[in-house]
N, C-alpha and C positions, 0 to 999 in steps of 0.2 A: 671645229667651228667655235667661234667666240660669240656669245650672246650678250648684247649690251642693252640696257634699259635707258630710255630717254623720257624724262618727265617734264621737260620745258621746251618751248619753241626755240629759245635762245641756244640751247644745246644742239638742236637739230639743224639750225640754219646753215651751219657750215657743210652740211651734207645735202643741201637742197639740190645741187646738180646731180648727185648720185641718186637721190630720190627720184628725180625726173627720168634719169636713165632707166631705172627699174620700172617706172610707170609705163615705159614703152609707148609714148605718145597718146596714152589715154588721159584726157584732161581731168577726169573725175578721180583719177588715182594720183595725180600730180601734186607737187609741193604747193603750188599757188592755191589750188582749190581746197585742199585738206588743211593746210596750215591756217588759211583764212577762216575756215569753218571752226577750227579749234579756238581761234582767237575770239570768236563771237559766241560759241556755244559751251565752252568750258570755262568756268569761273569759280569763284569762292561761294557761290550760292547753292551748292549741292548739285550742280549740273554734271560733275564728273572730273576725273583727273587724267591728264595725258599719260598714256602708257604705250609708248611706241618701242618695239623691239627691233634692233638691228642685228643681223647675222653677218659676221665678218669671217673671212677665210684666213689662211695662214699668212697671206701677204697684206693683211689689214685692209682688204678691199670689201666694201659693203656689197654683199651678194643677195641679201634678202631683207625685207622690211615688213613688219606687221604694223599697219597704221591704226592703232587701237586706242581706246580710252576705257577707264574703269569707273563704275558708279555703284555706290551702295544703295541697293533697292530694299525697301522695307519688307518685302515678301521673299524675293528671290536671292537676297544676299548680295555678294560681290559679283557684279555682272560686267563682263568685258564686251564692248561693242566696237563697231567700225567707226572711225572718223567719217564725217559726212553723212551719217544716218539721220533718222528722224525727219522733220518737216522739209529738209532740203532735198531729200529723195535722190541722193547720188546713185547712179547706176553703174553696172559692170564692176562692182567692188571685188577686191581680192587681196590676199597677201602678195606683195610684190617680190619677184624673184628673178634673178639673172637666168636667161635661157641656158639650159644644160646643167644647172646647179640645183634643180628642184629636189632631187633625191637626198643629197647630203644636207642641204641648207634647211629644207622644210622638216626633215626628220629631226635635225638638231633643235629646231624651234619647238616641235611637238614634244620632244623629250624634256626640254626646259619647262614647258607648261606643266607637264606631269610631275617633274621633280620639284618644281617650285611649290606645288601644293603639298607634296608628300614630305618635303624636307623643311617647309616653312622658311624659305629663303628670306632673310630679314629685310633686304633692300627692295624686294619686289612687291609692288602693290597688288599683284595677282597671286600672292603667296597662298591665299585661301579662296581662290576664285570658285564661284559656285555655278556659273553659267557663262558660256560663250554664246552670245546672241548676235548673229550677223545677218543683216538684211541687204537687199540689192545686190546679191552675189551673182556673178555671171554663172549661169547654169552649165556652161561648157568649159569652165576654167579648170585646167589640169592641176594647177598649184593648190587651189582650194580642195580639190578632190584628194590630192595626196595627203594634205594635212588632216582632213576629216577621216580618211581611211586609217591613217596612223593612230589617231586618237581613239577611233572605234575599236581597232585591234588591241588597244590597251585598256579595254573594258569601259571606256566612256560610252554614254548613251547619246546617240545622234538622232535628231529629229529633223527631217527635211520637209519643207512645205513650199509649194509653188506660190509665187506672187504674180501680180500682173506682169505680162510679158513686155519686153522691149520690142519695138517694131522697126525693121531696118530694110531699106531698099538698096540692093546692089545696083549701082547706076551703070547703064550701058554707055557706049561711046557717043551716041547721037540722040538728039531729042526725038527724031522720028522713030528710032528703035524703041525708045521709052513709050511713046504714044501707042505704038503697035502692041506693046505688052499689056495694055489696059483692056478691060472688057469693052465690047463694041458700044454698049450703052454709055459707060463712063467716059470712053474716048470721045464719043459724039458730044456729050455734055461739056467736056473740057474744051473742045475746039470751039463750041458756040460761045462759051464764057470768054475764051481768049479773044475771039473776034469782036465780041460785044464791048469788052473793056480795054484790052491791050491794043489791038489793032486800031481801034477808034480813037485812042488817046485819052479815054475817059479815066483810066487808071494808070498810076505810075508808082514805082517803088523807089524810095530814097534810102540810101545807105549812109549811116553815120561815118564820117571820115576823121573825126577828132573827138577828144574827150568832151568838149562842150556840146557837140551834136549828140554824142552818146547819152549824156546826162539828160538832154532835152527829150530824147527818145524814151529814156527810162521813166521820166516823169509822166510822159504821155501813157506809157504802158501801165504804170501803177494806177493812174486814174481810170483807164479803160477796164483793167482787170477788176478793180474793186467795185466799180459801178455794176459790172455784169454779174458778179457773184452776189453782191448785196441784193440785186434785183431778184435773185433766185432764193433769197432767204439764207444765204451762207456768208461766212466771214471773208473768204478770199485769202490768198497767200500773204498779201502785204498787210493784213491786219496784225501779223506777228512783227513786233519791233525787231526781234533778233533776225528774222529772215530778211526784212527790209535792210537792216544794217549790213548783213552779210552780202547781199546782192550789190548794194552801193559800194562796198569795199572791193569785192572780188572782180566785178566787171571792168573797172578802170585798169586793174592789173593785167587782165587778159587782153584788153584793148591795146595797151602798150606793147604787149608781146606779139601782137598780130594774130591773136587766136580768138578774137570776138568779131562777129559780123552782126550788126544791129540794124534792122530794117523798119521802115514806116511805109505802109500802103495808104495812098490817098486815092479816093474816088471822087472825081469832079472837084478836085481841090480840097476835099475835106478828109482828115485822117480817119481811116476805117479799121486799121489793124496794125499791130506791131509784133515783131518777133525777133529773137536773137538766137544766133547759132554759136556754138563753141566748136573749134576745129581741133583735129588731132589725128595723125596717122592716115591722112587722106579721106577722113570722114567729116561730115557736118552733123553736129548733134543739135537738134531743135529743142532747146531746153525749155523755153517759155514763150507763150503766145498770148496776146490779148486782143479783143475785138470791141468795137463800138457797138453797144446794144441797139443803137438806132440804124445800123448799117446792114442788118441781116439780109435785106432784100437783094443786096449786091453779092451775097455769098463770099464775104471777105476772106474767110479761112481757106476755102478751096482755091480762090483766086490767088491769094498770096502763096500758097503751097505750089501751085503750078508755076508761077513766075520764079520762085526760088529754086525749084527743082530744075528748071531749064538753065538757070544761071549756074547751078552746081555742075550739071553735065557739061556745059560749055567751058567751065573753068577746070575741068578734068578731075573732079572729085570722084572717089571710088564708091562712096556710100553716103546715104542720107538717112539719118537715124531719128525717128520720131520719139524714141525713148519709151519710158514705162507708161503703160495704160492700154487697155484693150478696147479703145474706141473703134467703132465700125469703119470710120472713114479711112483708117490706116490701111486696111486690106484693100479698099477700093483703089488706093494709090499703088498697089502691088508691093506693099511692105510685107515682110515675112516675120513671124513671131520668133523671138529669141528668149529662151527660158531665163527667168530671174527667180532666185530662191531665197528663202529665209532658212537659216541653219541655226539650230540650237544644240549645243554640246554640253552635256552634264557629266561631271566627274563621277567615278564609281565611289560614292560616299552617301551615307544614309540620308542626311538632311537635304542635300540637293536633289536626290532621287525622289524623295517624298514630295518636295515642292514641284518637281517636274510632272509627277503623276497627277497632282492636283491641277496643274496648268492644263494638261492634256484633257482631263475630265471636263474642266470648265470650257475649253475650246470646243469640245465635241457637243456640249450642251448648247452653246451659242449657235453652232452650225445647225443643230436640230431645230432650235427655235426659229432661226432664219428660214429654213426650208418650210416649216409649218406655216409661217407667216406668208410666204410666197404662194403656197397652195390655197390658202384661205382668202 
């Protein structure tokens, strides 16, 4: 196996199709999502340096890819992280690998990481990596498990910590089957809500069909989202210029690819909620939703979910994914939790190990203070 380092998007662009092949229809692992993230979040202002490793076989075929970047941290040293991390909250993250090649390809990647540190490979920005910090990792991902187990067997310290779960509905073939899966109480409430708003014509969902409509939906979403969170004394996602620029850049690309569904719910002719889905592998991923703070009496979130779930079933989708967050409403819709992990890997070296022990002690103290605060 040949390991090659890519430090610029221009170098990687010729491998975009191979990148998407390895992403296996997961939009948050794909070239569009992660290259756009890198464009907006990696720059010369200390945000980090692109550090993507490609694993090539003897036929010069890309069989695995580690979508990473590296940043110098004042406390933890040289930290390697996943592209798409931070405030964007990408889910189901992993090292990408061709099915059936996990053993040889991921072992080669793991050996390269270990050797790069031991031998101080000059061209590698991870030559002295002090921490692999990976968030939003799919808790059931076999590729990540193989890499982590290999590094642990080589005396690296591995710390696993559960994050908020992703919540996913495996969709049945008919709407009636779905309704029958709900609790009697929630099913009754849903039917009454449907009759009151959908059957009566009081509510209607509009889907953006072109870029102009999509941008109008997005402007509406940003306004709704910010008003709602500001009213609660919080900043809201779109207070971040980087996040706003990222969304405005990536959504049109996904729209042109046919992988974005953007909706607007109107109740009695007035916009009440917006939501967009990103598609991939027969699944719909509900990435972001916004509600009008003045429309709460109409239950716009629940109403919009019901309408879009029915559409998804009728269009033959296999799954509806609410993504990360343990909000109670997801279980009411019969979504099931899917483990999401934070992984920290520390090389067997004195300074990184000391830093890791200090981090663990600090984390334990914070948890203790939080528990005491909850009790009092």
